[in-house]
C-alpha positions in Angstrom: 8.5 -9.0 27.8 8.7 -5.3 26.6 11.2 -2.8 27.9 12.1 0.9 27.3 15.7 1.3 26.6 18.1 3.8 25.1 19.7 3.3 21.5 23.4 3.1 22.3 24.3 4.7 18.9 21.5 7.5 18.8 20.7 8.0 22.4 17.1 7.9 21.6 14.5 5.9 23.5 13.3 2.6 21.9 11.1 -0.4 22.9 12.7 -3.8 23.1 10.3 -6.7 23.0 11.6 -10.1 23.6 10.1 -13.5 24.5 10.5 -15.0 27.9 13.6 -17.4 27.9 11.4 -20.3 29.0 9.2 -20.0 25.8 12.0 -20.1 23.4 11.8 -23.1 21.1 8.0 -23.3 21.9 4.8 -22.2 19.9 5.2 -18.8 21.7 8.7 -18.5 20.3 7.5 -19.2 16.7 4.7 -16.7 17.1 7.2 -14.1 18.1 9.4 -14.9 15.1 6.4 -14.4 12.8 5.5 -11.2 14.5 9.1 -9.8 14.0 9.0 -10.8 10.4 5.7 -9.1 10.0 6.8 -5.9 11.6 10.1 -5.7 9.6 8.0 -5.7 6.2 5.5 -3.0 7.5 6.3 0.6 6.8 3.7 3.0 7.7 3.4 6.1 10.0 0.7 4.4 12.1 2.9 1.5 13.0 6.0 1.9 15.2 9.2 1.5 13.1 11.4 -1.3 13.5 15.0 -0.6 14.2 17.1 -3.4 12.6 19.6 -4.9 14.7 22.5 -6.9 12.6 23.7 -9.2 15.3 21.5 -10.8 18.2 22.4 -13.2 21.0 18.9 -14.0 21.2 15.5 -13.2 19.6 14.2 -9.7 20.2 12.8 -6.7 18.3 13.6 -3.1 18.7 11.2 -0.5 17.7 10.9 3.2 17.9 9.4 4.5 21.2 6.1 6.5 20.9 5.3 9.2 23.3 1.7 9.1 24.1 -1.0 7.0 25.8 -3.0 4.0 24.9 -6.7 4.5 23.8 -7.4 2.0 26.9 -6.0 4.7 29.2 -7.9 7.4 27.7 -11.3 5.6 27.9 -10.5 4.7 31.4 -10.3 8.4 32.2 -12.9 9.8 30.0 -15.3 6.7 29.6 -16.3 7.9 26.0 -15.1 10.3 23.3 -17.0 13.1 21.5 -18.6 11.6 18.5 -16.5 13.7 16.0 -13.3 12.8 17.7 -14.2 9.1 17.8 -15.1 9.1 14.0 -11.9 11.0 13.2 -9.7 8.3 15.2 -11.6 5.3 13.7 -11.1 6.9 10.1 -7.2 7.1 10.7 -7.3 3.6 12.1 -9.0 2.4 8.9 -6.2 4.2 6.9 -3.6 1.9 8.9 -5.8 -1.2 8.6 -6.1 -0.8 4.8 -2.3 -0.6 4.5 -1.8 -3.7 6.7 -4.5 -5.8 4.7 -2.8 -4.7 1.4 0.4 -6.2 2.8 -1.3 -9.6 3.4 -1.7 -9.3 7.2 -4.6 -9.5 9.5 -3.9 -8.0 12.9 -6.4 -10.2 14.7 -6.1 -8.4 18.2 -7.3 -4.8 17.8 -8.4 -3.4 21.1 -7.9 0.0 22.9 -4.8 -1.3 24.8 -3.1 -1.9 21.3 -3.6 1.6 20.1 -1.4 4.3 21.2 -2.4 7.9 20.6 0.8 9.8 20.2 1.4 13.3 21.7 0.6 14.7 18.1 -2.8 13.0 18.2 -2.3 10.4 15.7 -3.0 6.7 16.3 -0.3 3.8 16.3 -1.3 0.3 16.1 1.0 -2.1 18.1 1.3 -5.7 19.2 1.1 -8.0 16.0 1.6 -11.2 18.1 -1.3 -13.2 16.7 -1.5 -11.5 13.4 -2.7 -13.8 10.5 -2.4 -14.3 6.8 -6.1 -13.7 5.1 -8.2 -16.9 4.9 -6.2 -18.7 7.7 -8.3 -20.5 10.2 -8.3 -18.5 13.5 -6.7 -20.3 16.4 -9.2 -18.9 18.8 -6.6 -16.2 20.1 -7.4 -12.7 20.9 -9.2 -10.5 23.5 -12.8 -11.9 24.1 -14.3 -8.6 24.3 -13.1 -7.5 21.0 -13.1 -10.9 19.0 -15.1 -11.3 15.7 -17.6 -14.3 15.7 -15.3 -16.1 13.2 -12.5 -15.8 15.5 -14.5 -17.4 18.3 -15.6 -20.2 16.1 -12.1 -21.0 14.7 -13.2 -20.2 11.1 -11.5 -18.2 8.3 -10.2 -14.8 9.1 -9.9 -11.9 6.6 -9.9 -8.0 6.5 -13.5 -8.0 7.7 -12.2 -9.5 10.9 -10.4 -6.4 11.8 -13.3 -4.3 10.5 -15.6 -6.0 12.9 -13.2 -5.3 15.9 -12.8 -1.6 14.9 -16.6 -1.6 15.0 -16.6 -2.9 18.5 -14.0 -0.2 19.5 -16.0 2.5 17.9 -19.2 1.3 19.7 -17.2 1.7 23.0 -15.7 5.1 22.0 -19.1 6.8 21.6 -21.2 5.0 24.2 -18.6 4.4 26.9 -19.6 0.6 27.2 -18.6 -2.5 25.4 -21.3 -4.2 23.3 -20.9 -7.7 24.7 -20.1 -8.3 28.3 -19.9 -11.3 30.7 -18.1 -12.5 33.9 -16.2 -15.1 31.8 -14.7 -15.6 28.4 -17.5 -18.1 27.6 -20.4 -15.7 28.6 -19.0 -13.1 26.3 -18.5 -15.7 23.5 -22.1 -16.8 24.0 -23.5 -13.3 23.9 -21.6 -12.5 20.9 -22.9 -15.6 19.0 -26.6 -15.6 20.1 -27.6 -11.9 20.4 -27.4 -8.5 19.0 -25.8 -5.6 20.8 -27.9 -3.0 22.1 -28.3 -0.1 19.5 -25.9 2.7 20.3 -28.7 5.3 20.0 -30.3 3.7 22.9 -27.4 4.5 25.0 -26.8 7.9 23.7 -29.9 9.7 22.4 -27.6 12.4 20.8 -26.0 9.9 18.6 -27.1 10.1 14.9 -28.9 7.2 13.2 -26.1 7.4 10.4 -23.3 6.8 13.0 -25.3 4.0 14.5 -25.6 2.5 11.0 -21.9 2.7 10.5 -21.1 1.0 13.8 -23.6 -1.9 13.4 -22.7 -2.4 9.8 -19.1 -3.0 10.8 -20.3 -5.3 13.6 -22.6 -7.5 11.4 -22.2 -11.1 12.7 -21.5 -12.6 9.2 -18.5 -11.3 7.6 -20.2 -10.8 4.2 -22.7 -8.5 5.7 -19.9 -6.1 6.9 -18.0 -3.4 5.0 -15.9 -5.3 2.4 -12.7 -3.4 3.4 -11.4 -0.9 5.9 -11.4 1.7 3.0 -15.2 1.3 2.6 -15.8 1.9 6.2 -13.5 4.9 6.1 -15.6 6.3 3.2 -18.5 6.5 5.4 -16.7 7.5 8.6 -15.6 10.6 6.6 -19.1 11.5 5.4 -21.4 10.2 8.0 -24.3 12.5 6.8 -24.4 10.7 3.5 -25.0 7.3 5.0 -28.3 5.6 4.1 -30.0 4.4 7.3 -31.5 1.0 6.6 -31.9 -0.2 10.1 -31.2 -3.8 8.8 -28.0 -4.2 11.2 -30.3 -3.6 14.4 -31.5 -7.1 14.1 -28.7 -8.9 12.0 -28.7 -12.5 11.1 -26.6 -14.3 13.5 -23.2 -15.6 12.8 -23.6 -19.2 11.2 -22.1 -22.2 12.8 -22.5 -24.3 9.8 -18.8 -24.1 8.5 -17.4 -25.5 11.7 -20.2 -28.1 11.7 -19.4 -29.0 8.1 -15.7 -29.6 9.1 -16.8 -31.7 12.0 -19.3 -33.6 9.9 -16.7 -34.3 7.3 -14.3 -35.6 10.0 -16.8 -37.9 11.5 -17.8 -39.3 8.1 -14.2 -39.8 6.9 -13.5 -41.6 10.3 -16.4 -43.8 9.7 -16.0 -44.5 6.0 -12.2 -45.1 6.1 -12.3 -48.4 7.9 -14.9 -49.9 5.6 -12.8 -48.8 2.5 -9.7 -50.2 4.1 -11.7 -53.6 4.6 -12.8 -53.9 1.2 -9.4 -53.3 -0.3 -7.9 -55.9 2.0 -10.7 -58.3 0.9 -10.1 -57.5 -2.7 -6.4 -58.1 -2.4 -7.1 -61.4 -0.5 -9.5 -62.6 -3.3 -6.7 -61.8 -6.0 -4.1 -63.7 -3.9 -6.6 -66.7 -3.8 -7.0 -66.4 -7.6 -3.3 -66.8 -8.2 
């Protein structure tokens, strides 16, 4: 639950976030505690500042209130942004992401609704409710329209997972549509894992091939084909005219399902072999007892 309130000491507007009482002591409560711990260690102008409260009767987090509107609300009204505006916004988000990643945090749920554009025009990233540590296996949580393939498959996540999602957001900002759509989450997941998005230049003929290259590079299905970091993506966002157009990301290699299959195969093999090993161990022990 999220509330706007007034700080009793300063009189300033703040945001109070707390879990539903019925969720306390559950997995949702532990995620809330993890989010609170992450927010308290982050200190960046692009992330709302946490206001420490010394004594609490129940778990909650107090943060600065940011005057502005979400990117989601802006896109609902304007449908898309001017290319130069979208590139600048994406570049500033890269700055925030690079800082977050250097602190050992993967956001995991970037989307327009979690980006506040303050009245001074600067973006703020909010909602770290499902944030991960790098190399953790994703619990398949997030917003279907923006999730990276490795999140959908429950594979390891790292900085390139957030890079993918930023690529999806940039695609939407310049074209006015999301790259993968469907009536259900499963339809969206299937489209993301089995097909390539329509090239942005086909949706907007005024879009340069360099900008398309940046977007599709960030959205490469396989993590090792994407930008290695948010900083690497920012370098090209800031100088799009210098980007080499390869066209290789228009028909990318699909996300591999092998890591998940390998884990499943290992589980099946261990389940099949374990009883055989136990049988021979018991047989060996029995023979030794007969020998005595």
